[in-house]
N, C-alpha and C positions, 0 to 999 in steps of 0.2 A: 734269206729264207732258209729254214732248216727243213729236212725231209725225214719222214719215218715210214716204216713198212706197214702196209695195210694187210696184216695177217696172211692167210693162205693165198691171197691174190698175188703176192709178191710185188705189188705196185709200190714204188717209192713215191709217196705223195707229200705235198706241202703240209706242215703241221698246222698252219693256218690256211684253211681252204675257204670255200664260199658256199653258202646256202642261198637258194634263189626263190624262197617263198614270196618275198616282197621286192624282188629285183626290178620290177617294172614300175616302181613307185611305192608309196606307203600302202599298207594293207587296205584293201577295199577300193582303191582308186582304179581308174581306167588304166589298162596296161600300156605303158609307154615303151615301145620296142627300141627306140633310139637310146633312151636312158638305160634300159636293160643291157643292151649291147655295149654301151660305154662302161658300165659298171663291171661287166664280166671281162671286157678287154683290159680294163685297168687292173683287175685282179691278176690276170695272166701276166701282164707286164711287170707286176710286183713279185712274180715268182710262184703264184698259185698255179697248181697243175691238177687240181681235183675240184670238180663242181658237183654239187648235190642239187637235184631237182625232183619233180614229181609230176605225174600226169594231171593231178588236180590243181596244181599251182596255176592260178589265173586261167583255169579251164584249158590247160594245154599250151597257153601262150608262153609260159616260162620255158618249156621244152623247146619250142620253136626258136626262141631267142638264143638259147644255148646252141642249138643246131646251126644257126646263122654264124655265130662266132666261130664254131668249130670248123665250118666250111672254109673260113678265111684265115685259119691259123696254120702255121707250119710246126708249132710245138706239139709234143705229145701231151694231150690233155685227157685225163681220165674223167669220165662222167658216170655218176650214179643217179639212177632215177628210181621211182617207186610205183607200185601198182596195188590196187585193192580198195582204195578209199572212194572210188567211184561207185562202188556197190551201195545201193540205197534201197531199203535200209541197210546199214552196215552191220550185217549179221553173218554168223558162221554159215548159214544155209546159202548165202549168196556167193560163197567162195567155191566156184566150180571151175574145173580145168579149162573148159572152153572159154569161160569168161576171162580168166587170167591170161590165156594165150592171146586173146583178142587185144587185151591191154598192152601186152608186150609188142605185138605187131604195130599197134597205133603209136607207141612210143618210138619205135624204130623209124616210123615214117616222119613223125614230128621232129625228131632229132636229126633226121636225114643221114642215118648211119646203117651199116649192114649188121652190126653186132653191138650189143650193149655191154659196156665194161662191167657194170654192176647193176643188177636189178634187185630191188628190195621190196619185200612185202611190207605194206604201209600200215603199221600198227593194226594188224588183224585182231579180231576177237580172240580171246584166250582159247576157245575151243579149236581153233585152226591149228594150234601148235600140237594137237593130239591127232592130226590127220596126216600120216606119213605120205599118202598119195599126192597131197598138194606139193610137198617138198620134192618128192621124186620126179614130178613133172618138169621141174626146172633142170634136172639132169638131162632129160630128153631135149629140152630147148638148147642146152649147152652142146649136146651131140649134133644138133641141127645147125650149129654155128650162129644162133641168134643171141646168145648171151655168153659171157665169159665166166661170170660169177653170180652167186646168189647171196643176198644179205637180208637182214630183217631189221626194220625200224620198230622199236617196242615202246610201250608205255610203262610196263612194270618189269622190275628186276627178275621176278619169277618167270616171266615170259622169255626174257633173255636167256636165262639158265636152261629153260626147256628148249629154246631154239638151237642153242649150240650143241645139243645132243645130236642133231642132224649133221652128218659129216660134210655135207655140201654147203652148209652155211659158213661163209667166209668172213662175214662182218656183222656187227651189231651196231645199230644207231640208237642212242639213248640220251635222255636229258641228264646233264651233269653240270653243276656250277656251284658257286659258293653257297647257294641256298638250297641245293639238292645234292647232298653229300653221300647218301647211302650206297650208291653204286660201287664206291671204292672199298667198301667193307668186305665184299665177297666176290662180286662179279668180275672185277678187274683181274684178279689172280686166276680165276677159272678161264677167262678169255685168253690170258697169256699162256696157260698150260695147253690149251687147245689151238693155239696159234690163230685166234680169231681177232680180226681188227676191230678197234673201237672208234666209232665216229660220234663225236659229241655235238648234239644240237641244243638249241635254246641256252647257249652259254652265258648270255647276258640277262636271262630271266625276262625276255620280251622287252628289254631296254631298261629294266629297273637298275641293273648293275652298271649302267653308264653314269649314274649319279645325276642325271639331268632332269629327273621327274620330281615332282613334289605333290603335296596334298591337293594343290589347286590345278594340277595338270588334267586336261580333258582330251579324250581321244575321239576321232571321227566316228560317226555312226556305224560305218561298215568295217571298222577296225575291230578285230577280235578282242583287243584289250578293252573295248567298250561292251561288246555284246556277249562275251563268253567268260566273264569274270567268275561265274559260278558253274561253269561247265554246261551251259545251256545247249550248245551245239556240238561240241566235241570234248574230249577229255580236259578237265579243268587244269591238269598239270601242264598243258601246252601254253597256258596264258599266265604270265608272271610266275611260271614254274609251280603254280598251285598255291602260292603264298597269298594270304590276305594283303591287299595293296598297302594299307596303312602300316602294317607290321613290316612289310618290305622297305618302306620309306624310312622307318626308324632304324632298321638294320643298316641301310645304306649310309645314314648319317654317322653311325658308329664306324663303318668302313672308311668314310672320308676322314674321320679323325685319326684312324690308324695309318692312313696313307696320305698325309697332308701335302706332300710334295708332288703328288700325281694330279696333273691338270685334268686328266680323263681317267676315271675309274675303270672304264671298259678295258683298257690295256692291261691293268693290273688283274682284273677279273679273268681275262683270257690267260694271262701268264700263270695265275694260280692253277688253272686246269692243266697247263703244259708241264707243271711240276710232276705229274703222274706219267711215268715213262711207258706204262702199258697202253696209253692212248695213242691212236694212230694220227688223228687230226681233229680239229675243231671246225665247224661250219657256221660261223657267224653270218648273218644276213647283212644286206646293205640296200638302202633305198636311195643313196646318194654316192657319187664317186668318191668324195672325200672320206666317207666312212671306211672304204676299203683300205685306204692308206693308214688310218688309225688302227684298224684290226691287225694288219700285218706287222705293225711295230712290236706286237707282243712276242714275235719270234726273235726279236733283237734285244728285248729288255733284260736287265739283270734279274736273276731268279730271286724269289722271295726268301727271306731268312727263316730259320726255324721259329724264331720268336713271332714273326709276322704270321706264319702258318698257324701257330698255336692260338694267336689272337683271333684269327678268322674263325677257327674252330669254336672258340669261346662265344663269339657272336652268334654263330649257328646254334650252339647248344642252348644259349639263353633266350633267343628270340624266335628262331625259325623251326627248330627240330620238331617240336610238338605238333606243328601244323602240316608237316610233309613227310616225316621220316618213314613211317610205316604205311603210308598210302600208296606209294609207288615202288 
């Protein structure tokens, strides 16, 4: 495993880390704590030292599972959680200091820690980025010893650019993958200049970039890849990175032809992301232990050639760009 710096935090974190949205099983399933703990433990044993979770993942069960593993670990493991998405309806008016403080306290309890390594605002409405009192409150929480760092998980590049204007924002979490390339055009350089860490989520476009799906693939009723295709419940960009499913399948077939020797396209898709040195880490999810092993292989794989990078860009330009580029 290779390690990179997470911006102003100074943390040296595994370039392949782990996200825990579906760590207790597939999306929508009953949370399996034993499975979750086995997945997280396997990641740590593979050199992962950074875990991303959120208070809304499985209604807090994800945080509890992470907390149990932390309690029994001797390694220094950095944990990032998120707050804000519990606000319902999820609107600017719901972002109140007392509400966010309560979320921080609840996460501390579920994780069974005294201080959060990194607390991230969880894709807040755009208006929140223009409320300095919200960001200032996290300085107070830091002074009180309840958090070490503040980050923001964003939907849009413009939100990320606005967020890093606040000096206490140490990291940005954003969607970036072979099918969502706009972030590297401007944001990455700005983040580097401000020493802000970049955490990459949805690196496999909700599984599309594993190469395992086809036009006949069906998803469980409670899986967001079934019920949120058109953004019915949250931002469309979180599901298949916002790409029309059939278009994504066509693009994946092109990628398979470009990388015929790769038995698992996911490793190559992760390795493509790691080519960007501005990135601190990627947080692919896992619903099975064996998926962890596949993900971490990307840290060991040979880098892509310039020709391969150019061909990936061509596939993006020809099939994907018109569907996503200016939307996020």
